[in-house]
C-alpha positions in Angstrom: 101.4 197.2 47.6 102.2 196.0 50.9 104.8 193.3 51.1 103.3 189.5 51.6 106.6 188.2 53.2 106.5 185.4 56.0 105.0 185.7 59.3 107.3 187.5 61.7 110.4 184.9 62.8 110.1 183.3 59.5 111.9 183.4 56.4 111.1 183.6 52.7 112.0 179.4 52.6 111.0 177.2 55.2 111.8 173.7 55.3 109.1 171.1 55.5 109.7 167.3 56.2 106.8 164.6 56.2 107.7 161.7 58.2 106.2 158.6 59.5 107.1 159.4 63.2 107.0 163.3 63.9 107.6 163.1 67.4 110.6 161.0 67.2 111.9 163.4 64.6 111.2 166.5 66.8 113.2 164.3 69.4 116.0 163.9 67.1 116.4 167.8 66.4 115.9 168.8 69.8 118.9 166.3 70.6 121.1 167.2 68.1 120.6 170.9 67.2 118.9 172.3 70.7 115.6 172.9 68.8 113.0 174.5 70.3 109.0 174.0 69.9 106.7 171.0 70.9 104.6 168.8 68.5 100.9 169.8 68.3 98.8 167.2 66.9 96.5 168.2 63.8 98.8 170.8 62.5 102.5 171.1 61.4 105.0 170.8 64.1 107.1 173.8 64.2 110.5 173.8 65.5 113.1 176.4 65.7 117.0 175.7 65.0 118.8 178.8 65.6 116.8 181.6 63.7 115.0 179.2 61.2 111.8 177.2 61.4 111.7 173.6 60.5 108.1 172.3 59.8 107.6 168.6 60.4 104.3 166.8 59.2 102.9 163.4 59.4 103.5 161.3 56.3 99.7 160.5 56.6 99.0 163.8 55.2 101.4 163.7 52.2 103.8 161.1 51.4 107.2 161.0 53.3 109.4 163.4 51.8 112.9 163.7 53.5 114.9 166.8 53.3 118.8 167.9 52.7 119.6 170.6 55.2 122.8 172.8 55.6 122.6 173.6 59.4 124.9 176.2 61.0 125.8 175.4 64.5 128.2 176.5 67.2 130.3 173.6 67.0 129.8 171.2 64.0 132.1 168.2 65.7 129.8 168.3 68.9 126.7 168.4 66.9 128.2 165.5 64.8 128.9 163.4 67.8 125.4 164.2 69.3 123.7 163.2 65.8 125.7 159.8 65.8 124.9 158.8 69.3 121.1 159.8 68.4 121.4 157.4 65.8 122.3 159.2 62.4 124.4 157.3 60.0 127.8 159.2 59.2 128.0 160.4 55.3 130.9 162.5 55.7 133.2 163.0 59.0 133.7 166.6 60.1 136.5 168.2 58.1 137.6 171.7 57.0 136.0 173.4 53.3 138.0 175.5 50.9 135.1 177.8 51.6 135.7 178.3 55.2 133.2 176.0 57.0 134.0 173.2 59.4 131.6 170.5 58.1 130.1 166.9 58.8 127.2 165.1 57.0 124.9 162.6 58.6 121.8 160.9 57.8 118.9 160.3 60.2 116.5 157.4 60.4 114.1 158.9 58.0 116.1 159.7 55.1 116.9 163.2 55.9 120.6 164.4 55.4 122.0 167.1 57.6 125.4 169.0 56.7 126.3 170.6 60.2 128.9 173.4 59.9 130.2 176.1 61.6 132.3 179.1 60.2 136.0 178.4 60.7 136.5 182.0 61.4 134.1 184.9 61.8 
């Protein structure tokens, strides 16, 4: 039987977030995580962060529903500062974890929470 795994460029699990202002959340993700992609009216917005896709849809389609995302970046401290400058609230300041990640946590205006991390060594 042929595989029915996702389309090329996608992973088996793809986060999807429902918010009141798709464009504003997309702009936040571009600012903080260097996300690429654009808002398409009438369909879920698909933004790429690193090697992953995050889908954003209007809360007019479904009830608003936030996400909790662990996002690997090149520099967690820098992404944390960009998130705060873009209006995110601080949940946890950057720290070194016992499992080897430098990590911080922020919440955006739509209730999404991001653990922003980079490995301490590779």
